[in-house]
C-alpha positions in Angstrom: -46.9 84.9 55.4 -46.8 87.0 58.6 -48.7 84.0 61.0 -46.2 81.0 59.2 -43.5 83.1 60.7 -44.6 83.4 63.8 -45.6 79.6 63.9 -42.2 79.0 62.7 -40.2 81.2 65.3 -42.4 80.0 68.3 -42.0 76.3 67.5 -38.2 77.3 67.4 -38.4 79.2 70.9 -39.9 75.9 72.5 -37.8 73.5 70.5 -34.9 75.6 72.1 -36.4 75.5 75.3 -36.2 71.7 75.6 -33.3 71.7 74.2 -32.1 73.7 77.2 -34.1 73.2 80.0 -35.8 69.2 80.0 -34.8 66.5 81.5 -33.5 64.8 78.5 -31.8 68.9 77.5 -28.5 70.0 77.2 -28.4 69.8 81.3 -28.7 66.2 81.7 -25.9 65.3 79.3 -23.7 67.9 81.4 -24.3 66.2 84.4 -24.2 62.5 82.9 -20.5 63.4 81.3 -19.8 64.7 85.1 -20.6 61.3 86.1 -19.2 59.7 83.4 -16.0 61.1 84.0 -15.9 60.5 87.9 -16.8 56.9 87.1 -13.9 57.0 84.5 -11.0 58.0 87.8 -12.4 56.0 90.1 -12.0 53.1 87.4 -9.1 53.8 86.8 -7.5 53.7 90.4 -9.0 50.4 91.1 -7.3 49.3 88.0 -4.5 50.6 89.4 -4.9 48.9 92.7 -5.8 46.0 91.6 -2.8 45.4 89.6 -0.7 46.3 92.6 -2.5 43.6 94.4 -2.4 41.0 91.4 1.5 41.7 91.1 1.4 40.8 95.4 -0.5 37.5 94.7 2.0 36.9 91.9 5.6 37.3 93.7 4.2 35.6 97.0 3.1 32.1 94.7 7.0 32.8 92.7 9.3 34.1 94.6 10.5 33.4 98.2 11.1 36.9 98.2 8.0 38.3 99.1 7.2 36.0 101.5 10.2 36.9 103.7 10.0 40.5 103.0 6.3 40.1 104.7 8.3 37.6 107.6 10.7 40.4 108.0 8.5 43.6 107.8 5.3 42.2 109.7 6.4 39.1 112.0 10.2 40.6 113.1 11.5 37.6 111.4 15.4 37.3 111.1 17.2 34.8 109.3 19.2 31.9 110.6 22.9 32.6 109.3 21.7 36.2 109.7 22.8 38.8 112.9 20.5 41.8 114.5 21.5 44.9 115.4 19.0 47.7 117.0 21.0 51.0 117.0 19.0 53.1 119.9 19.9 56.6 119.2 19.4 58.7 122.7 18.1 61.7 123.3 21.1 62.5 126.7 23.1 60.5 128.4 21.9 57.8 130.2 21.8 57.4 133.6 23.3 53.7 135.3 20.8 51.6 136.6 21.5 51.2 140.4 22.7 46.9 140.9 20.1 45.1 143.5 20.9 43.9 146.1 22.0 40.4 146.4 19.6 37.7 147.4 20.6 36.2 150.9 19.4 33.1 151.9 18.0 33.7 155.7 18.6 31.0 157.9 15.9 30.0 160.3 
């Protein structure tokens, strides 16, 4: 009976060793779980980016507002019935610009 109990104990130890330390054991499962979590996070960020791009494409196809907004921000365009005002803030007083001497024609 002692030999049978020792054989069972040895078999249990070998199975535990395979479970915890082999290539198909718990370390591999933990590594795969971490890889799955990282891939899931990457997929979610890409899905959000795809959603934003699809919304932008839809706006560009359907409405003129998105086209006007992009033309204003990227190309600096101004509508025909609009007035452009540029507000410039200066750090100090502005020095007057000297007027250029008038150009006179020389008779030769």
